C-alpha positions as CSV (number, residue, x, y, z in Angstrom):
1,M,99.7,144.1,104.9
2,W,100.4,141.7,101.9
3,R,97.7,139.4,103.2
4,E,95.2,142.3,103.4
5,V,96.0,143.2,99.8
6,G,95.6,139.6,98.7
7,I,92.3,139.3,100.4
8,E,91.1,142.6,98.8
9,M,92.2,141.4,95.4
10,K,90.4,138.1,95.9
11,K,87.3,139.9,96.9
12,D,87.5,142.2,93.9
13,M,87.9,139.2,91.6
14,H,85.0,137.4,93.3
15,D,82.8,140.5,92.9
16,E,83.8,140.8,89.2
17,I,83.0,137.1,88.6
18,A,79.6,137.6,90.3
19,R,78.9,140.7,88.1
20,V,79.8,138.8,84.9
21,A,77.7,135.7,86.0
22,H,74.8,138.0,86.6
23,E,75.2,139.5,83.1
24,L,75.2,136.0,81.7
25,Y,72.0,135.3,83.6
26,E,70.4,138.4,82.2
27,K,71.7,137.6,78.7
28,T,70.1,134.2,78.8
29,G,66.7,135.6,79.6
30,R,67.0,134.9,83.4
31,A,66.7,131.2,82.9
32,D,66.8,129.4,86.2
33,G,69.0,126.3,86.8
34,N,72.1,127.7,85.0
35,E,73.7,129.3,88.1
36,L,76.8,126.9,88.1
37,K,77.2,127.1,84.3
38,N,77.0,130.9,84.4
39,W,79.4,131.1,87.3
40,L,82.0,128.8,85.6
41,E,81.7,130.7,82.4
42,A,82.1,134.0,84.3
43,E,85.3,132.6,86.0
44,K,86.7,131.7,82.6
45,I,86.0,135.1,81.2
46,V,87.4,137.0,84.1
47,M,90.5,134.8,84.5
48,E,91.3,135.1,80.7
49,K,90.9,138.9,81.0
50,H,93.3,139.1,83.9
51,E,95.8,136.8,82.2
52,R,95.7,139.0,79.0
53,H,96.2,142.1,81.1
54,A,99.2,140.6,83.0
55,S,100.7,139.5,79.8
56,E,100.3,143.0,78.3
57,M,101.9,144.5,81.4
58,E,104.8,142.1,81.2
59,Q,105.4,143.0,77.6
60,K,105.3,146.8,78.4
61,V,107.9,146.3,81.1
62,E,110.1,144.3,78.8
63,V,110.0,147.0,76.1
64,V,110.9,149.8,78.6
65,G,113.6,147.8,80.3
66,K,115.6,146.8,77.2
67,P,116.7,149.6,74.8
68,Q,117.0,148.7,71.2
69,K,120.3,148.8,69.2
70,G,120.8,151.6,66.8
71,Y,119.3,154.4,68.9
72,P,121.6,157.4,69.4
73,R,122.8,158.2,72.9
74,T,120.7,160.8,74.6
75,V,123.0,161.3,77.6
76,K,126.5,162.7,77.4
77,K,129.4,160.9,79.0
78,E,130.6,162.4,82.2
79,G,133.3,165.0,81.7
80,S,132.2,165.9,78.2
81,Y,130.3,169.0,79.3
82,K,132.0,172.4,78.8
83,K,132.5,174.5,81.8
84,G,130.9,177.9,81.5
């Protein structure tokens, strides 16, 4: 299963790079002879985007995982509840 997910992710990334490369082709007035240049620029754009996203996700996990000092307890200790 992991291999299938990896292949799917690679295909998705390839498709995204192809889309961005085509956008660059359109932006440059459909100039021929720049396919490799557009592809490499698209790879750079997509990889940087994914790296930023991964970095942001890592920071969010860190913030959630480590409580800050000085916050009041929100959970009572066991045995401190009054029986009704």
